[in-house]
Structure formats: C-alpha cells, structure tokens
C-alpha positions in Angstrom: 112.2 112.0 58.3 112.3 109.4 61.1 109.2 109.3 63.2 109.8 110.0 66.9 109.1 107.0 69.0 106.4 107.5 71.7 107.8 108.1 75.2 105.0 106.0 76.7 105.3 102.2 76.8 101.5 102.1 76.9 101.0 104.2 73.8 103.8 102.3 72.1 102.0 99.0 72.7 98.6 100.3 71.6 99.8 102.4 68.6 97.9 102.2 65.4 94.4 101.6 66.8 91.7 104.0 65.7 88.8 103.9 68.2 87.1 106.8 70.0 85.0 107.1 73.2 82.4 109.9 73.0 82.7 111.1 76.6 86.4 111.6 76.2 86.3 113.4 72.9 83.6 115.7 74.0 85.6 117.0 76.9 88.7 119.1 76.0 90.1 119.1 79.5 90.0 115.3 79.8 92.2 115.0 76.7 95.0 116.6 78.7 95.5 113.5 80.8 98.6 111.8 79.4 98.1 108.2 78.1 94.9 107.5 80.0 92.6 109.4 77.7 94.3 107.9 74.6 94.1 104.4 76.1 90.4 104.6 76.9 89.6 105.6 73.3 91.7 102.7 72.0 90.1 100.2 74.3 86.6 101.2 73.1 87.2 99.0 70.1 87.9 95.9 72.1 84.7 94.3 73.3 85.8 91.7 75.9 85.0 91.5 79.6 88.4 92.7 80.8 88.4 95.7 78.5 84.9 96.7 79.6 86.0 96.6 83.2 89.1 98.6 82.4 87.0 101.2 80.6 84.7 101.5 83.6 87.6 102.1 86.0 89.2 104.6 83.6 85.9 106.5 83.4 85.7 106.7 87.2 89.2 108.1 87.1 88.6 110.6 84.4 85.3 111.9 85.7 86.4 112.5 89.3 85.3 116.2 89.9 88.6 117.3 91.4 90.5 116.0 88.4 88.2 117.6 85.9 88.5 120.9 87.8 92.3 120.8 87.8 92.4 119.9 84.1 90.1 122.8 83.2 92.2 125.2 85.3 95.3 124.2 83.5 93.6 124.5 80.2 92.4 128.1 81.0 95.9 129.0 82.1 97.2 127.7 78.9 99.7 125.4 80.6 101.4 122.7 78.7 103.5 119.7 79.8 107.1 120.9 80.2 108.6 117.4 80.3 107.0 114.9 77.9 109.0 112.0 79.3 107.8 112.8 82.8 104.2 113.1 81.6 104.5 109.7 79.8 105.9 108.0 83.0 102.9 109.4 85.0 100.4 108.4 82.3 101.9 104.9 82.2 101.8 104.6 86.0 98.2 105.6 86.1 97.1 103.3 83.3 99.0 100.3 84.6 97.7 100.7 88.2 94.1 101.3 87.1 94.4 98.2 84.8 95.3 95.9 87.7 93.2 97.2 90.6 90.3 94.9 91.5 87.9 97.6 92.8 86.3 100.8 91.5 87.4 103.1 94.4 91.2 103.2 93.9 90.9 104.9 90.5 89.1 107.7 92.3 91.8 108.0 94.9 94.4 108.1 92.1 92.4 110.8 90.4 92.4 112.9 93.5 96.2 112.5 94.0 96.8 113.3 90.4 94.6 116.4 90.6 96.7 117.5 93.6 99.9 117.1 91.5 98.4 119.0 88.6 97.6 121.9 91.0 101.3 122.1 91.8 100.9 120.9 95.4 103.3 117.9 95.2 106.4 116.9 93.1 106.3 114.2 90.5 108.4 112.0 92.8 105.8 112.4 95.5 103.1 111.5 93.0 104.9 108.3 92.1 105.4 107.3 95.7 101.7 107.9 96.6 100.5 106.1 93.4 102.7 103.1 94.6 101.2 103.3 98.1 97.7 103.2 96.7 98.6 100.4 94.4 100.0 98.1 97.1 97.6 98.9 100.0 94.3 97.2 100.7 91.4 99.5 99.9 90.0 99.0 103.4 93.3 100.1 104.9 93.4 103.2 102.8 89.8 104.1 103.6 90.4 103.7 107.4 93.6 105.7 107.1 91.9 108.5 105.3 88.8 108.5 107.5 91.0 108.7 110.7 93.4 111.3 109.0 96.3 108.9 109.8 95.5 108.6 113.5 95.7 104.8 113.5 96.6 103.9 117.1 93.2 102.4 117.7 93.2 100.4 114.4 93.9 96.7 114.5 97.6 95.8 114.8 97.7 94.0 111.5 96.3 97.1 109.7 98.8 99.4 111.3 101.7 97.2 110.3 100.5 96.9 106.7 100.3 100.7 106.5 103.8 101.0 108.0 104.9 98.6 105.2 103.3 100.8 102.5 105.0 103.9 103.8 102.0 105.8 105.1 102.8 105.2 108.7 106.0 104.9 110.7 106.8 103.0 113.8 109.2 103.9 116.7 110.0 101.6 119.6 108.8 103.8 122.4 105.0 103.7 122.9 102.7 101.4 124.8 101.2 100.0 121.6 102.5 96.4 121.8 103.3 93.9 119.0 104.7 90.4 119.4 108.3 90.0 118.1 109.8 86.9 116.4 111.6 85.9 119.6 108.5 85.8 121.7 109.1 89.2 123.4 107.0 92.2 122.8 107.9 95.5 121.1 106.4 98.7 122.3 105.7 100.9 119.2 104.7 104.4 118.6 102.7 104.5 115.3 102.6 107.9 113.6 101.8 109.3 110.2 104.6 109.9 107.7 105.1 112.9 105.5 103.8 110.8 102.6 100.8 109.9 104.6 100.1 113.6 105.4 100.4 114.4 101.7 97.8 111.7 100.9 95.4 113.2 103.5 95.9 116.7 102.2 95.3 115.6 98.6 92.0 113.9 99.6 91.0 116.9 101.6 91.7 119.3 98.7 89.6 117.1 96.4 86.7 116.7 98.8 86.6 120.5 99.5 85.3 121.1 95.9 
C-alpha cells in the first residue's frame, strides 16, 4: 500500500520527528488544531533560541480561552473536519504566520479569529483574508483599530492609510479628511470600515465576551 502524502506542507517538512509537549498532549481539545498542535510537539525536541520563541508564541495561540472553548465545543458535538485539504491549508497558514511574527500578541488575535471560524461565524475564505490582514498589519495599528471598533477618522493619517492598504478600512474621495496627493493637491477622503474590518471586530468581541 502506498502511504498517503500529508496535505500539509508543514507536516510534510517536519515528518518523522517524535517529540511531545506535555501541555498539548494533556488537552484533548487542543489536539484538534490542525498542524499547529503537531508542530509544537515536534519543536519541543529542538532546543535553540528561535524554536523556544516559536514554542512560546504557539502556546499563547493554543491557550487563548476563546479558542479552547471553541475546540471543546466541537469535541462535545462530535464534529470532525469535513475537508482535510482545507484544514491543512488553515493549519499551515496559522503556523507560518505565528512563526514569523515578532510579537506575542498577534498569535492571540489569530486564535480569536480562528475560534470565530470554528464557531461557524465566518467562511474559510474570510479566515484566510483576516489572517493575512493580521500578518501584514502593524500590531499598534491593529490594536488601535480594535479599540476604536474601526472608527479611525481621528487616527493619524499614516495609520489610516496603512489600514486601508491592509483591507480593514476603505477610502472614498468625498469627506473633509485631507491627504496630500502626489501632484501637490489634496484629496478629501472618507475613511470607513470594510466588511472584513467589521468581521475582525465581531471576532474579537465574541472572544472577549467569554
């Protein structure tokens, strides 16, 4: 019989390593996270500075209360992953973003968004879009956006424009908010939250309501 190749590029790269992390193996619900729980067990056997940082970020992701609640709820309902390829893509996305972030707060934001996805409140496509937004946005921009619930007209111009670029805000040339243009003239912009931005706010609200 030919062994089935793993759907996940991360699991494929790390295949064959036998290391276990106690806090993961002791929690049945956490094992349901595709790729990430496996990766954190694997990385336990590598004792270098980068791996210890990655383990720390993965722990913050996996122990976020809203994610633990969502995983336990799925376990109690006896739900299984319907599409293994989709689950592998999500797991890879989470792992690769968590691997490269330079702070310990973005993994928590990712966990809250993932929990919202597990609860059936967003599509997998929306999850990928929000994960990308979190990945490319500055943490301070995200924190200001969430704290203001997307009402960013009083934020610094540069921050508003960065959030427009990330897809959380949109701009229309109608409002008194003024930005200099390349030709030396000024553009009058109305800055408003996008549907994706609203989805991020709802995901964080749902997580924080626990």
